[in-house]
Each structure stands twice: as structure tokens, then as C-alpha cells.
N, C-alpha and C positions, 0 to 999 in steps of 0.2 A: 246249467243255470237257466231257468225258464222265467221270463218276465212278461207280464201283461202291461201294455201301455194303453191307458184309457184317456181319450179326449172326446168329450161330448159337447164341447162348445160349438154351437151352430154357426158361429162367425169365423171359424177357423177351417179353411180347406187345407187339409193336412199336407197335400202335395202341391199347394199353391205357392204364391210369391209373397204373401204378407209376412211381416216380421214374425208374427206368431207361428206361421207355417214353417218358417226357417228354423225357429226354435225347436218345434216338435221334430222336424227332420234331423236336426243335429243331435238331439238326445237319442233318437232311434239309432242313428249312426254310431254314436258313442257306446251305447249298450252292446251293439253288435261287435264293435271293436274289442270289447272286453270278453268276448266269447259267449255272449248270451244268445239264447233262442228267444226271439221277440214276437209277440202277438199284439196286433194293433186293433183296438176296439173303438170304432168311431162311426158317427152317422154321416160324416162328410169327408171322405178321402179325397175325391176329385183329382183328376189328372193322372198321369202315369208316374209311378214311383221312379226316382232315379235308379240307375243300374246298381249302385252300391247299396240300395235299400230293397233289392228284389227278394232278399231272404226274409224280410218281415212278412209274416202271415196276416192277412187282413180279415177281420171279422166285422162286417158292416152292420150297423144298426139302421132302422128306418129313419128317414129324415123327419124333422119336426114339421108340422103343418104350417103353411104360409098363412099370413093374415092376422087375425085377432091375437093381441098380445097375451091375454089371459088364457086363450086356448093353447097357444104355444108353450106358455109356462106350465100349464097343467100337463101337457104332453112331455115336457122335460122332466117333471116330477115322476111321471109314470115310467119314463125311460130308466129310472134307477132299477126297476125290476128287470128290464131287459139287460142291463149291465150285469146284474146278478146271474141271469141265465147264461149270458155269454161267458162269464168267468167260470161258471159251473162246467161248461162244455169244454174248457181248456185242459182239464186234468190238473195234476199237482203243479203248483207254482211256487217259485222262490221269492217273488216280489211282485206286488201290484203298484204300479207307478201311474199317478193320475195328474193331468193338468186340470187344475181347478176350474169349474164352470158354474154358472148360475144354476140353482136348483139341483145340483148334483151332489149326492152323498153315497150312492150305492157302492161304488168301488171300494172306498175306504171302510165302510161298514162290513162289506163282504170279507175283506182281508182281516179285519179285527176279529170277526166271528170264526175265522179258521186259523188263527194264530199265525197268519202269514204276514211278513213285513209289508206295511203299506206306507208309501211316501206320497204326499200331496204337494205338488208344485204350485205355488201361488204367485201370480205375476202382478196382481193389482187388487185393491179393495173393490171387488167386482160390483157389489151392491151399490156403493156410493158412485162408482164410475157409471153404471147403467142409469142410475137416477139422474145424474148430472148431464150426461151427454146424449141419452137416448130416452127410453121410457121403461120404467121398472114395473113389471106386472107381478101380482101376488107377492108383495114385498114381505109380509110376515112369513110366508112359506119360504121365500128366498133366504131370509136370515136364519130361520130354523135349519134349513138344509145346509147352509154354510157352517153353522156351529156343529152340526152333526158330523160333517166331513172332517172338520179340523180336530174335533175331539176324538174321532175314531182313528185318525192317522197316527202311526207310530212316530213319524217325523214329518213336519211341515217344512218344506224348502222354500223360503221366501227370497225373491230376487233382490230385495233391497232392505236396508234397515227400517224404512217407513212401512213397508209391507210386513216385515217381521213384527213390528209393534202392533199393527192391525190384527195379525193372526193371534198373537198372545192375548189381546183384548177379547178375541172371539172364543177363547178357551182352549187353544191348541196347547197340549202338554209339553211338547218339545218343538222348538222352532230354531232352524239354522238359516243363516243368511248365505245364499248361494247365487252370486251374480251370474249373469249370462256370460257366455264364452265365445270362442272362435275355433275354427278348425285350421291349423297352420298350413296344411297342404294346399288349401284353397288360395292362399295369398303368397305366392313366391316373391322373393325380392326382385324389384324391377328398377331401372333407372328413372329419374325424374323425366316427365314428358317434355317434349319440345313445344314451342308455340307460346301463345299468350298465357298469362297467369290465369289459371283456372281454379275457381273456388268450387268445392263439391258439397252437395247435400244428398244423403241417401236416406230414404224412408218414406212413410206415408205422408200425404199432404193433408194434415189435420191441424186444427187451431193451436193445439198445445205445442206443436213443433215450431211455430212462429217463423215460418219461411219468409214472412213479410220483412222481418228485420234483415235477413240476408239479402233480399232484393233491394231494400233501401240502402244497405251498406255498399252493394254493387254500384248503385247510382252515384254515391259519394266518391267511390274509387275512380269511376270513369270520368267524373267531373274534375278530378284532381290528380292524385299521385300515381294512379295506375289506369291510364286512359284506355288500355286495351284489355282490361280484366273481363273475364267471362264467368258465368255461373252455370254449372252442370247439375241438373236436378234428376236424380235417379229414383223414380217412384211415381206414384199416382195417388189420387184420393179426392174427396169432395171439395177441397179447397182449390183445386186446380183452376177452374174458371175465374175465380176471384183473384188469384195470384197472377194469372195472365193479364187480367185487366190492370192490376197494380203495375206490372212491368211496363205495359203500354203507357200508363199515366206518367211514369217516371222516366220514360224515354229509353228503357234498357231492354225492351223485348227482343231486339235483334242480338243481344249479347247473352241470351239465356237459351239453353237447350234443355228440354224436358224429354226424357226417354220413355216415360211411362213405366209401368211395373214390368220388371224383367225376371226371368227365371234365375234362381240362385247361381247357376253356373256361368251366367253372363255378367254378374256383378263385379267380380275381380277385374275384368277388362275395363270396366267403366271407372273403377277406382284408380286404375293405372293412368287414366287421362287427367286426373286431378293433381294439383300441386298442394292443396290444403283441403281437409275435411272439416265441415262445420256442423255444430249441433246447437242452434240458437234457440233453445227452449225458452218459452215464456215464463215469467215469474209466477210461482204458485207456492203457497205454504205447505201443501200436501204433496210435494214432488216425490213420487214413489217409483219412477221408472228405473230400469237397468238397461240402458240403451245398447242394443246390438250394434248400432252404427258406430259407436265409439270404439268398440273392440275391433270391428272390421276395418275402420280407418287405421287404427294403430297397427293391426297385423299387416296391413298393406304398406306400412312404413310412411304414412302421411303425418305431417304436422296437423294437430287438431286444435281448433278454436271452438270452445263450448261456453254456454252460459254458466255463470256462477250461481247455481241453484241446487237445492237439495244436497245429495251426497256426491254430486259430480266433483267437488274439490277433493274427495277421497279417491275417486277414480282417476283423476288427472293430477299428477304432481306438477303444479304450475311452474313453468319455466324449464322443466326437465322433460316431461312427456307431452306437454301441450300448453295452451294458453286459455285463460278464463276471462270473460268479459261480463259486465252487468247485463242481465236479461232485458231485452227490449231496447237496448242502446245501440242504434245503428252506427253512430259516430265512433263509439268505442270499438265495435266490431270492425269497422272500416279501418281504424287506426292499427289494430292488431294485424289485420290482413295486409295492409300496406307495408308494415314492417317486415313481414315474412316474404312478401313479393320482392322487397329490396335486398333481402339477405338469404340467398339460397343455401349458404353454408349452415346458418342457424336452422333453417327449415329442415334440411337434411338431418341435422343433429337431433332435433326434436323427434323426427320420424324414426330415426334409428333407435333411440332410447325407448320410444313408445312401443315399437315392434318387439324389442327384446323383453320388455316388461310383460306385455300381454301374452307372448308365447310362453314365457316362463310360469305365469301365474293364472292364466285365464283360458286354458284350452278346454274344449268340451270333453275331451278324454279325461282331463283332470277333474272336471265337474262330476262326471259319471263315477270316477274312481272314489271320490269322497262319499257320494251317495251310497254306493255299493258297500263301502267300508262301514258306514253307519248302520246299514241294514244287516251287517254280519256276513256279507257275501264276497268280501275281498278275495281275489285270487281264484274264484271258482269259475270253471268253464262250463259250456253247455253240456248237458248229459245226453 
């Protein structure tokens, strides 16, 4: 079984530490575990592949030019031809799997033209996301490219119901909801840590993660029911300076540790230092994320407290595998955390059920198995 994995998103260093990087690595790992021979086509591999991904063959594309947005977008459109050429050079393929990127349609159209199964993984409504948070160049071309990719794909794998609805609206003929997963072996069972009650946050420091609310909740805890509470933030991002200023303003800077971005193999040890994992997402009507952090907290056996937004109530069985609080409500978050700090038995029970659920239903190996089955490749090994 020969698979080409295509990732042309210039914002994703495949062997980096971003959440998207971890997602790509885990899918590569899962395809290898199913016996596939995997070729990776990308303009931005970066870093050294982990030892267990050494079997992936790399086919690099030229990086996009820096600077002018329209120039970069035009280069991204031209890159579709380079993807065609790279795929032509691989010989017979059983599957083309692509992580959707702006201005990218070449991989899915190549697969469609050769009657090869093509699966397009879509993690966000990229055009709207780019226009809202950054700057969208060549918008008409971007929409045309997205529609071409989604219509050419045999299967579109959307990470959440909201993303699935977006893909259907864009003309995808078959859309399946495929939430993110976890690799169980990375998260062995560990005892609860000693020391002060430690609240954890794992992820990029960006506005939609609303780490502000976690910091404000920490200040409330330290001023009242849990005076020695601490916050461990594993990740980095553009919001870090502002969050550090907020922590100083609230008098809790000394109770917060920021590790910065870490390689994936160092993350489980940081989760083992936490008593609770948090996902304090901000309120938004178009919540479309499938948070990796939730599944990783759960796999690590942590009690989880997340915002009641989007489809998170479907990911977390409230009171059984975690707790939900209103977005942006620091007092409610602090109250939930204080209750867990005071009740280690309940905390452990939530974590135990969360771990059992995510390992049974949300492994990356299981994600790959479903995708391969839909592509008619179940049970096939590398030739």
C-alpha cells in the first residue's frame, strides 16, 4: 500500500512543535503502523524527523517567496503544478492524502484524474480564518481553489461538525467527520503529582484560546480557596507578552510557569506535572476546532475543564469525563477548579473515565483505519 501525504501549507513546519505539526506527524505515524509506504510532499519539512518516522520518504517542494501577499498566493497557485509533477514521479499510488491548504487543489485533482482515491483533510474554513486573523490575498482564486479541491476529493475528512457543514457548502460530494486523535503509547498511566495544585494549559498562545480567563481564575483561586494554586502553560505564541503583563497586573506572575513550545516527546512529562487540564476557549458562534489538547489531557488521565462552546459538550461527557464552564467566566472556571482541588478522588475518577474513553474511541490508529476503510484499502500492507 503506497500513500502520498501532501501538505503545502506554508504555516506548518511538518516536523515542528505546532499543533498542526503534531497532527501531520501522527497521521504519518498511523499510516506507517498500518503497513503503508508513505511519501511526504511538502515545502516546509523543517527539523529532523522523529526516529519512528524515518521510513517516510521526503519529496521537498520549493518554499514560497517571502514578502508580498499576492506574490505568495500566486506562487501557491503555481505550486499545484509542482505537486502534480511530484506525484507523477512517485509511481503507482493507492491513496493521495492531503491536508487542505489555501490555494491548493493539485493533489486532489491529480488523484481524481487517475482514479486514485483522494482524501482531503480539512481542519478549518481556511478562507474565512485567513481573512479574519491575517490577510487574505487573491480571495477569488482562493475560493475557486478550495471548491476545486473539495469537489475533486473522493472523501473530505472534516475535523468537526462545523467544518463538515462548511465543506458541504463548498460542494464536497462526500464529507465525513473525523475528530483528532491521540497515540496511547505516548501517555502511560502515572500517579497524580505531588506539590501544589497545578492547573495546566497546553497549546498556542492565541486570542481564541482565551488564556486570559485561566490567569484570572488563578488569581481568584489564590485569593481564596486554593492559595497555593499554580498555572503551568506549555506552549508559546504571539499573545505571550500580553499574558505575562496580565499576570503581573493580577499579582500572579510568580505562580505561573511558561515552558515555551516543546518537542512532542517532551509534552507527556509536562502533562504529568498537572492536576487538571484546561481549555478555556472564548465564545464564538462559528467554533470549529477539534482540540488536540483535550484528547491529550484525557489520554494522560487528567480531569478536564473546558468552555461550553461549539461541539465541546459532545467531546466531553459533563460530570463523567470532564467539566464545562461558560466561556469567558473566570469565576465559574475558578469554582470548578476549586472543587477539583478539594476532591482528589473525584478528580482521579474523571481522569480515569476520560482516559478510557479517548483510548477506546479516539486513537490516531483508529482514525487511519477508518480512512483506509473508506478508501477501500482496509487490511492492505505495503507492497
